[in-house]
TIDORO-315669 format. One record per residue: x, y, z of N, C-alpha, C, O in turn; residue in one letter. Coordinates in steps of 0.001 Angstrom, whole numbers, plus 500000, padded with zeros to 6 digits. Layout:
<sites>
XYZXYZXYZXYZA;...
</sites>
This chain:
<sites>
690072698529283507689901700005283730690623700217285068690578699418286003M;691296701387285060692017701833286233691082702047287333689944702468287125A;691606701719288712690884702023289907690713703508289982691637704221289590N;689534704074290483689324705478290722690297705966291823690641705202292725P;690714707170291751691519707776292780690793708384293866690016709311293639R;690983707937295024690209708505296105690968709635296825692029709430297415I;690378710825296747690971712019297335690630712043298835689448711946299164E;691571712163299742691278712491301108690922714002301254691745714893301042E;689760714197301596689131715569301520689685716518302597689589717739302467V;690242715964303615690817716812304702691615716033305537691647714812305383E;692354716667306521693182716025307574692242715109308384691048715351308557E;692924713988308882692169713144309867691639714078310991692295715008311461D;690361713725311377689719714302312488689322713313313503688755712273313167I;689598713594314747689244712597315850687752712652315888687065713645315651D;687278711286316264685813711258316601685482712141317713686328712336318586D;684278712722317770683802713657318816683626712767320086683515711543320014P;683609713463321241683040712772322366681710712454322254680893713309321912E;681360711186322531679984710819322248678940711069323341679259711070324530E;677747711272322940676603711395323830675858709965323790675890709238322797M;675248709679324873674476708515325054673034708869325392672803709642326322D;672049708326324664670708708838324968670247708186326304669195708593326797L;670961707193326934670643706702328271670736707885329345670156707835330430D;671507708920328934671487710044329814670235710746329886670019711532330808A;669311710496328888667959711167328974667044710321329595665854710636329620F;667527709069330209666526708052330811665429707845329802664273707767330217D;665687707748328498664778707634327515664344706247326990665221705457326641F;663129705931326921662796704626326376663467703474326987663886702512326343A;663561703633328441664322702494329127663162701896329975662359702623330561R;663114700569330012662125699885330776662471700064332268663641700029332649P;661440700254333098661554700341334541661383699034335235660714698158334686K;661940698828336412661635697539337087662680697324338184663647698076338307G;662453696274338975663435695957339963664596695333339390664524694226338855D;665711696022339482666876695565338833667739694708339821668730694110339401L;667376694654341073668129693705342012667889692254341662668837691470341611Q;666599691863341410666377690610341166667259689906339988667560688712340001A;667586690734339078668412690346337876669761690825337854670420690859336814S;670255691252339134671606691752339185672691690771338657673544691286337933S;672789689502338892673765688696338395673804688763336976674872688920336385P;672680688651336366672786688703334901673100690045334215673642690166333116S;672672691053335036673074692444334527674582692564334649675147693229333782M;675321691998335628676648692051335829677370691329334656678337691847334097K;676824690003334268677331689379333188677225690099331870678127690060331033E;676113690749331714675787691511330597676882692702330345677452692889329270M;677059693423331460677898694462331449679344694015331167680086694754330519Q;679767692820331637681060692281331395681291692100329898682269692516329276Q;680196691384329381680273691072327883680243692272327014680764692279325899R;679622693298327540679507694572326791680976695216326877681480695727325877Q;681554695178327946682900695726328117683877695004327216684776695657326686Q;683765693686327002684681692853326260684534693194324752685483693264323970E;683090693419324406682824693863323092683391695290322783683945695527321710Q;683249696129323657683695697472323505685275697429323281685819698172322464E;685989696488324079687421696438323875687772696059322422688680696616321806Q;687018695104321923687250694538320554686923695584319460687430695561318339K;686059696471319876685583697493318888686301698835318869685984699719318073R;687281698965319769687807700291319937688676700829318717688998702013318619K;689034699819317772689775700349316528688732700471315436689080700695314276H;687450700329315782686397700456314669686328701956314417686592702763315309F;685938702346313079685672703630312692684200704050313086683246703352312744Q;684055705141313770682674705627314066682162706526312935682851707421312446C;680857706223312533680322706988311450678897707427311874678004706637312180I;678790708740311858677557709462312308676931709976311058677543710290310038Y;675400710037311285674742710730310073675184712006309756675195712350308574P;675597712854310740675959714235310449677038714389309398677066715414308717V;677892713459309237678982713366308405678426713490306982679171713912306098Y;677193713155306716676703713111305333675677714165305166675115714287304077F;675356715032306292674179716015306165674422717217305135675379717986305225D;673576717274304286673825718317303221673479719868303840673902720867303258S;672774719946304918672360721217305567673532721696306429673537722837306892T;674561720794306652675619721182307602676938721614306941677278721153305851R;677685722520307630679000722905307082680013721945307634679643720975308296S;681308722187307378682290721337307961682386721573309431682592720662310233R;682228722835309763682291723217311274681238722704311961681290722570313184E;680102722344311191678819721882311968678858720400311903677873719802312337E;679899719692311403680041718304311583680059717494310322680338716303310460G;679783717985308996679776717349307852681300716968307490682256717718307688R;681367715696306934682731715316306644683081714999305163684225714926304713R;681859714811304434681937714503302965681809715913302134681331716945302605V;682269715775300959681975716988300069680603717348299920679742716475300031K;680267718665299655678876719102299527678061718210298581676931717787298828K;678791717970297435678038717203296266677714715685296704676942714950296088E;678463715318297925678186713899298277677272713794299368676877712678299706D;676879714856299975675947715068301096674496714800300818674121714869299648A;673689714519301712672109714229301375671427714942302613671946715177303704V;670205715218302210669142715613303475668871714477304315668861713328303873P;668666714757305447668064713720306527668663712408306436667974711422306174N;670123712331306673670763711056306797670410710401308140670299711091309153P;670247709165308150669896708338309333670926707225309507671399706663308519L;671275706903310736672226705847311087671705704512310609672469703667310143A;670441704328310721670034702859310260670250702722308763670527701620308290R;670128703846307972670393703784306607671779703609306298672107702929305327E;672619704161307035674235704047306814674397702547307154675105701911306374I;673892701933308119674050700452308352673609699651307091674285698724306644A;672451700057306554672109699405305373673008699618304220673151698737303372D;673648700809304152674498701102303007675774700139303092676238699540302121A;676228700084304285677438699150304607677256697826304224678117697192303614L;676004697308304608675624695872304293675554695800302745675988694776302217A;675105696682302053674997696641300595676244696738299917676437696157298849Q;677302697606300611678586697618300041679231696340300268679912695880299351I;679113695682301387679683694403301599679309693320300737680106692427300446Q;677953693368300254677288692369299331677846692645297976678357691734297325Y;677761693972297487678118694190296100679550694097295887679903693786294750S;680525694325296842681934694271296551682585692869297073683793692643297143K;681605692038297399682077690724298035683255690814299048684305690186298916Q;682978691641300049684069691750301015683372691539302363682155691690302475I;684179691182303403683553691047304717683995692246305731685134692461306145Q;682864692934306009682991694030306973682425693741308288681346693150308349L;683071694114309397682537693999310772681749695365311033682349696419311240S;680411695265311010679462696313311185678652696379312394677956695396312647I;678630697434313223677938697462314489676901698786314373677309699908314074V;675725698520314611674748699634314748674495699998316164674130699147316975F;674684701265316488674530701578317785673520702871317930673865704049317836E;672262702402318168671067703383318030671119704439318967670630705520318638P;671711704283320247671566705084321241672723706183321348672604707115322144Q;673824706054320540675010706976320472674648708249319541674081708166318452K;675033709313320099674747710625319401675919711597319325676650711884320273T;676008712063318099677043713101317842676640714426318658675489714863318628H;677583714977319324677256716240320190676645717426319321675871718264319782P;677091717389318008676454718449317207675178718069316570674600718878315845K;674746717004316771673466716442316100672566715684317076672106714569316830D;672346716381318219671639715695319359670326715165319028669900714228319703W;669610715653318055668273715265317551668130713965316655667089713356316410A;669331713698316252669469712556315275670284711453315755671337711225315159N;669914710671316842670617709595317496670875708385316599670112708056315691P;672008707742316916672285706616316166673762706847315515674083707958315093G;674617705758315464675901705724314718676079704414314187675246703537314416R;677097704207313497677532702797313013679126702728313157679864703656312825V;679519701633313640680955701373313791681328700303312748680567699358312541R;682398700432312142682853699529311109684325699463311128684976700480311368V;684936698241310870686332698040311040686848698407309479686482697743308509L;687623699396309397688143699748308014689647699325307985690083698754306986V;690388699571308973691711699144309115691914698149310290691253698323311314K;692803697100310202693191696199311126694785696166311255695506695831310315N;695233696521312431696742696805312550697308697592311601698411697319311127D;696558698714311211697037699816310276696974699398308857697484700123308002G;696403698311308544696355697915307159694817697771306809694072697288307662K;694346698151305654693014698023305173692470696545305214693128695589304806P;691217696453305740690750695111305837690442694529304505690337693311304364V;690291695380303508690028694927301974690802695986301119690930697168301439S;691271695435300057691844696324298997690761697112298325691007698162297732A;689505696575298427688453697319297732687878698493298488687011699199297973K;688381698728299789688022699916300524689292700555301058689802700177302112V;689781701510300327691201701980300592691441702569301872692512702371302447Q;690386703395302452690455704127303692689064704564303951688133704274303200N;688930705342305142687521705809305549686986706628304670685772706530304497K;687704707581303942687172708470303065686571707874301737685606708368301154Y;687287706705301312686745705934300269685391705315300642684440705271299862H;685380704832301922684089704305302451683029705310302632681862704972302434L;683313706490302982682365707584303082681736707859301719680545708133301577Y;682683707759300660682170708035299358681178706963298901680159707318298308K;681426705632299151680671704622298853679278704675299637678213704348299113L;679396705082300829678078705248301681677379706372300990676178706178300805I;677890707550300552677248708597300003676483708086298815675306708404298647S;677163707259297948676457706865296701675144706151297000674089706362296402E;675325705297297975674000704532298350672968705398298949671786705176298684H;673355706503299846672305707297300406671731708152299357670545708462299465L;672466708602298287671926709438297312670950708518296439669914708999295979K;671290707244296234670431706443295433669153705916296301668209705350295750A;669199706128297574667994705802298395667706706957299242668087706915300412H;667088707976298809666705709190299534665925708737300847665218707730300884P;666130709574301888665448709220303106663945709617302946663668710727302493T;662987708751303303661654709116303389660950708775304716661600708168305568N;659755709097304941659049709286306157658840707851306658658569707695307849E;658941706821305867658670705368306356660011704753306911659942703780307662E;661205705282306569662437704692306923662692704629308405663258703662308914M;662251705717309124662585705572310649661905704416311383662384703923312404P;660813704022310840660065702902311488660833701546311338660434700553311947A;661968701503310501662713700312310354663318699870311814663422698688312141K;663659700846312555664142700501313906663145701084314961662900702291314965F;662628700309315768661678700781316792662198700220318148662174699009318370M;662685701155319083663137700813320372662084699914321294660872699949321078P;662540699295322100661727698565323083660788699454323754661234700432324353Y;659443699203323717658367700029324400657841701003323528656902701707323899G;658380701130322328657696702038321392656792701394320425657086700287319974M;655790701959320096654871701395319105654940702042317696655105703254317558Q;654819701261316750655105701816315330653735702713314998652609702315315297K;653987703903314376652876704691314045651864703957313053652200703174312164P;650582704347313363649634703606312470649806703861311103649490702961310325K;650293705030310611650459705217309201651928704764308691652283704865307517D;652729704255309732654032703854309411655095705018309155656227704781308735G;654657706205309427655443707409309174655929708003310425655158708101311380K;657205708429310503657561709129311605657026710584311731656985711321310746A;656607710992312996656001712394313112657097713421312786658296713178312917P;656598714579312356657584715631311905657932716383313278657043716639314091K;659179716698313477659507717522314571659275719041314437659451719676313397P;658844719565315655658679721055315622659979721690315856660453721635316991A;660528722207315036662051722746315052661956723988315760661256724881315283I;662587724161316864662672725544317511663408726532316676664154726159315771P;663215727769316959663898728807316216665314728833316584665640728857317771R;666216728830315592667673728831315842668365727456315903669585727354316032G;667520726392315803668028725112315847668248724559314396667589725018313463F;669184723564314213669323723067312970669181721465313157670052720837313759K;668215720935312695668018719416312724667268719025311467666747719857310724M;667240717704311265666594717164310081665080717158310220664531717147311322G;664418717166309055662979717034309117662413715597309212661221715385309434T;663301714654309039662959713199309273663981712635310210665178712563309932I;663414712217311398664450711800312484663985710363312898662874709924312601L;664933709661313612664561708256314105663470708374315070663233709449315622P;662795707306315296661598707248316155661959707560317687661130707998318485M;663255707290317990663579707463319341664444708774319677665092709001320699H;664274709577318529664914711050318790664174711710319968662961711591320136S;664968712391320746664372713303321928663648714411321378662949715120322101P;663780714629320002663018715797319427661562715401318905660746716194318436A;661397714101319064660069713694318559659311713105319925659691712086320502L;658221713886320328657397713629321391656000713546321189655203713516322127T;655639713502319852654124713413319532653772714916319244653254715175318158G;654012715903320125653644717253320000654771718131319530654593719348319475G;655949717577319178657058718281318732658009718577320137657690718212321269G;659063719213319830660196719342320776659639720569321777658973721544321430V;660068720259323002659596721236323992660428722529323878661640722469323672S;659786723674324011660375724917324129661397725065325058662342725825324844D;661269724274326271662158724177327361663015722925327421663417722447328482N;663274722416326202663840721105326191665255721092326893665576720152327620F;666046722107326666667337722059327203667364722090328751668175721414329384L;666476722875329324666408722855330632666043721575331323666630721189332334K;664894720821330655664487719650331101665651718670331074665866717904332013D;666491718721329833667535717754329654668568717845330828668982716895331492M;668877719039330947669944719370331987669420718861333340670214718296334092M;668102719029333710667652718567334906667883717082335160668343716661336221G;667503716233334022667745714826334162669098714428334239669410713353334751E;670051715336333695671434714944333657672253715705334807673474715817334692M;671604716201335865672211716518337037672799717902336861673738718245337580G;672288718736335922672695720038335651673843720106334776674358721211334611G;674329719083334184675601719064333361675196718782331983674480717818331712Q;675660719645331061675517719374329545676433718367328966677540718235329488L;676125717689328015677101716808327333678122717687326706677820718855326466P;679328717220326414680376717950325747679954718354324397679390717580323624P;680259719681324104679980720239322790678635721115322776678363721891321860G;677889720913323814676487721567323853676474722838324703675390723307325051M;677606723407325047677708724554325757677057725770325049676371726579325674E;677303725869323705676817726838322832675396726983322770674799728059322716G;674790725626322784673440725635322777672738726206323978671619726714323896M;673424726111325098672790726585326398672784728133326231671787728765326578A;673885728765325702673892730199325626672769730701324680672146731737324911N;672531729864323542671595730293322565670228730156323222669414731037322946M;669865729215324024668667729031324589668371730109325620667240730583325735M;669384730484326356669295731533327343668889732834326695668033733584327164N;669601733056325523669165734294324779667773734246324201667055735246324208A;667409733157323730666044732907323251664969733101324366663889733646324139M;665311732653325491664357732679326704664228734174327083663139734642327414G;665344734906327028665295736364327426664472737214326428663955738273326784G;664357736707325116663647737602324137662274737204324112661535737940323458A;661720736135324714660381735624324703659581736353325717660084737112326545G;658286736086325617657336736632326605657329735738327909658274735024328242G;656173735867328587656039735144329826655283733874329704654669733434330676Q;655296733210328465654495731910328230654990730903329165656178730870329487Q;654095730056329625654413728990330485655082727865329557654553727475328516K;656343727372330067657000726436329147656294725105329152655760724633330155P;656326724527327958655731723233327749656747722129328289657966722292328260K;656144721037328764657128720004329101657182718831328074656185718393327498K;658445718373327908658576717177326960658053716019327592658139715811328803I;657510715265326769656939713952327215657961712833326946658452712722325823K;658288712012327937659372711012327805658653709604327802657963709254328760V;658833708848326738658061707736326725658969706612327447660174706493327226M;658277705854328283658942704791329015658595703479328434657473703278327967Q;659533702565328446659352701161327992658284700386328923658283700545330144G;657484699639328339656540698794329029657279697675329800658171697012329271R;656862697494331092657392696388331770656931695109331427657376694117332003R;
</sites>
């Protein structure tokens, strides 16, 4: 049987400037770092070496497969290949399954803290080596669009459910008693999934803060991450239209020492 023809759905798009949830000081254990500074330095050096090795890896974000998004809002697959509530952890599982079913060797890295600037509530991305020195790592995966198609097939066959976010629990976070992720309280005008990772800044037990953006900017020294300037304008407009309600504060979970 002839190999299926893979259509490149659009011109190549550069990966967006990434956001890092470390900027939120979120779920990070506190303690005296001076006592462990030598090991920290070694860890940073190893991390830099790993980053250098991975710089040619393809970055894959959940928003690429989000059926609620338009192309302009970050989706990169065809509408019929998109799914609701895609999660980075499930994309990593999809790649592992592709690797097994096609008997190919893929270099896969799951990065739970990295966030697409157009999908701040859904942290996590996956890196995978698709091409090495300009050549596909396997003839069974022709290019990144072919890989997107294979990932989509897996995501459609395994729809996201409320138990899936508990597969990845960051340090210091406890698994919900019922094993299900809490539902976010989605502010008016925001677009986000109804099932989110457990370490999403939109999940605080009581839902997202009405004053979330202001709180986030305060923690980041008044600077918004790239691509979120439009959100600031929207939040300002929403604040002007509201009453004089006292803003609720977002609760930030800290890791246990």
